[in-house]
N, C-alpha and C positions, 0 to 999 in steps of 0.2 A: 431520124425517123421517130426516136423516142420522144423528142421535143414536140414534134407535130402531133403525135398520138396523145400526149399529155394535154396539149392544147384542146384537142377535140373532146377529150374526156371531161375537162373542166366545163366545157360548154354543154355537153350532154347532161351532166349531173347538176349543173349550176352551183357546184361547190368550188367557189373561187378562193376560199381561204384555207390554207394548210398551216398546221402548227407542228413543225418538226421538233423532236425531243432527243437530246443527247445527255449523257452523263459526263463524259470525259473525252479529251483529245490528248494523245501521247505517242511519241516516237519510241518510248521505252516500255518494256513490260511492266505492268502494275500488278503485283501479286495479289493485292486485296480485291482486284476486280477481274483478273484474267480468267477466272473460272466461272464467271457470272454472265458475261456478255462480250460481244466483239467491240473492241475499242478502236476507233479510227485513228490513224496517225495524222500528222498535220497536213500532209499532201492529200490524203484521202478526204479529210474534212474540207479542205479548200476546194477539191474537185466537186464534192457534194454541193457546196455553196454556189460554185460557178454554174452547175446544172440548174439548181433551183432559181438562181438569178436570171437565167435565160427564159424562165417561164412565169416567175412570180416577183412581185415588187415587195421590198421590205416594208413592214408596218410596225409601228410601236405598240407596246402593250396598251397604251391609252387609246390608240386607234381600234384595237381589238375590243376593249371595254365599251367604247362608244358604239361599235358595231353590234355587240351582244345586247346592249340595252336599247337598241333601236334609234340612237341619236345620230348615227352615221352609217350609211350603207356602203359596204365595200363593193365597188363596181369592177375594179380591176383584179386580176389574179394576184393575190397577196399572201405573204407568209410572215409569221413571227417565230423566231427561234427561242427555244428554252433549254435550260440545263437543270437537271435534278441533282440533289445531294450535296452540292457545294464542295466539290473536289478541287484541290489546289491547281491541278493542271489546266483548269478552265482559265485561271488568272495568267498562268505562264504561257499557255499555248493557244488557247482559243481567242481570248480577248484581243491580242495583237492582230490576228487575222480579221476579226470582225471590225476592228477600228480601221484597218486599211481599206476594207471593202464598204465601210459605212453601213453596217448591218446592226440594227438594234437587237437586243436579246434580254431575256429575263432569267435570273438565277433563283431557283427555289432551294432553300437550304433547310437542313435539319438542325434546329437551334441547339440541341444537346451536344452536337459535335463541333461547333465553332470553337476555334482555338485548340482543337484536337484533344478534347476532354473525354471523348468516348469514340467507339467504333461501331458502326452498324452491324447487326448480327450476321447479315449475309456476307459482309466483307470479312468477318471473322471466319466464316465457313470457307471462304476462298483461300484464306491463309492456311487453314488446316488441310484442305485438299492438296495444297502445294507440297505438304509433307508426306503425301502418300507415295512418293518416290522411294521412301525408306521402308524396307521390309519390317523393321522393328516398329515403326509407326503404324503400319498396316495391322500388325498382330495386336498391338495395344488397343487400337480403335475397334477392331473386329470383336475383341473381348468385351470392351466397354459397351458397344452398340448391339452386341449379341447377334452378329451377322457374319456372312461370308466376306472375305476381303474385297471381292469384286462388287459387293453391294454397298461398300462404305460411302463412296462418293454420292450415289443417288440418295442414300439415307441422310447424309449431311445436308444436301441441297433441299431436302424435304422439311427440314427443321424450321420452326417459326420463331417469332419474337418471344413467345412464351417459353421456348426451349433454351433461352439464353444461359441458364445455369448449366445445362448439359453441354452446350457449346463451349463454355468456359472450361468445363472439366476435360473435355476432349483436347482442348488447346494445351492445357497443363500437361496432359499425358505425353504429348509430342514435343514438349519444350518450348511452346510459344508463349511469350510474355506480351500481351496486347499493349500495356502501358509503354514498354520499351519500344515496341514497333511504332506507336503513335509519336513518341518523343524523337525517334530517329528519322522517321519518314515523313512526318507532317502531312498526312493524306488530305486533310481538310483545310479550307481557307481560314485564315485568321480574321478577326473583326477588322483589323487595320486593312487587310487586303480587300475585304468586302466593301469597306468605306471608300477605298480608292476606285473600285469598280463602279460604285454608285456615283462618285464624282465625275466619272467618265460618261455618265448618262445612261447606264444600264440599270434596269429595275431589279429589285430584290424582293422575292416573295417567300412565303412560308411553305414548308413541306412536311409538317408534323414535328413533334419534339424529337423522337428517336426512331422513327421509321418502322412502326409496326404495320402489319397488313390489317387494314381496317375491318375487313369482313370477319375477323376473329375477335373483334372487340365489341363490347356493348355500345349502344348509342351514346351513353353517358361518357364512356371512356374515349370514344371517337371525338366527342365535343371537347373534352379536356385536352387531348392531343392537339387539336386545332387551336384552341384558345392559348395554350402555353406557347406555341410557336409564333402565333400572330402577335401576342403581347411582346415577345422578344423583338420582332421586326419593328413594331411601333415604338419601342423604347430606344432602339439603337440606330434607326435609319429614318430618313426624311422622305418618305414615299407619298406621292399625291393620292394614292389609293391602295387598298390592301388586296393582295392576290394570294391564292393558296393552291398548291397542286397536291392531290392525294398520293400518298406513298404506295408504290406498286400499282394500284388500280382503284377506281371508284366503284368497282363492281359490288353490288349489294348495299350501297349507301342509301339509306331510306330518305323518303321525302321529308320526314320529320327532322332528320339531321341537317339536311340542306336548309330548311326553313329556319332552324335554330341558328346556324352559323351565319346566315345572311342577315340575321337580326340581333346579334349580340350587342349589348349596350356599349361596351368599351372596345370590343374586338370584332366589330362588324366587318364582314368580308364582302368586297365588291365583286370579285370574280374568282371562279374556281376552275380547275382543270383535271381531266382524267387522261387515260392513255388508250382509248378504245379505237384509235385510228380515225379514219374519215367517216365519222358518224355524227348525227345531231343528237340532242338530248332534250327531254321534256323539261328539264331545268334550264331555262334559256341562258342563265349566267354561268352554266357549267359547260365548258367547251372541251372537246376531245382532241388529243394530240397524237402524233404519229411517231412511235418509237423507231429510231433510225439505226440502231446498233444491232441489226439482225445478223445472225451467224451465216445465213445462206443467201440473203439478198443484199445487193448494193443499193445505194440511194435511189437510183433510177428505177430499178425493179420494185423497190418498196413502194414508191409513189404510184407507179402504174398498178401494182397489186391492190393498193388501197382504193383506187378509183374503180377498178373492176369489181372489187368486193362490195363497194357501195352500190353499184348497179345491181349486183346479184341480190343484195339485201333488199333493194327497192322492190324487186319483183315479189318478194315474200313479206313485205311490210315490216322489215326489221332494221331499216336504215336509221330509225330513231329509237333511242334508248328511253324506255318508259320507266318512271320511278313508282 
């Protein structure tokens, strides 16, 4: 029934292209992610793909680029899979499944974290939250954050990239050494692993330097984040074109920033991506993806939800994002 309904919805909306987005696939708990979003295991991920494959045909990023710039119209229901942040489990768990099923995908990486030279601030927060099982840790953090113990988790999750110093202080209070964690657990892909993935035919794109939320940055700082990450991709990989996905969201990104990054002399970007679900964008080369790691919805429910949401937005003229 879900398959038939989804087929009807694609025809009603004429939205035949979907861009599912994941971060990770793992059968084991991942402490630096488990307090941030739901991580599918390998069986769940494969079930997701099987359902999508019943309704949509795999498309390469080059197909998507040609569709966006008007050189190729996508007439069949199609999808392109993407992964953000460059976590090592993509190499270990997701790529073998994609290879077996013949599904292309793009990995968007934070270039500051390749080779495990740093850890994204939200991953740091997840590690700290894991220590809240300890009464001693709760007391220390409640004193540091000047809050009740039951408020600690929500306060930690509200912290931003600019609060990195505070996050590091909180980690020290509860005995977390981020460098030791990076060395022992290797949460991010190495350059060697990324080059193996590239040789297998998967595309590698930029996802900012160190994953700040762009809406809190000036236009100039946003452009620096884009340029630093794109320059790294161009220096280390042999990609036919340059792609970039905005960290967290592209909410509030100005028309000026888009025009600038699409026209950088040495770091020109061909296509960009947000995560606003099934919506169109006034910037034709900026496409919106569907986050699939929802805590309440499975993949089938998420896709159906996105199509019904698109229809609802259409009635009030909000299906297209205007910059």
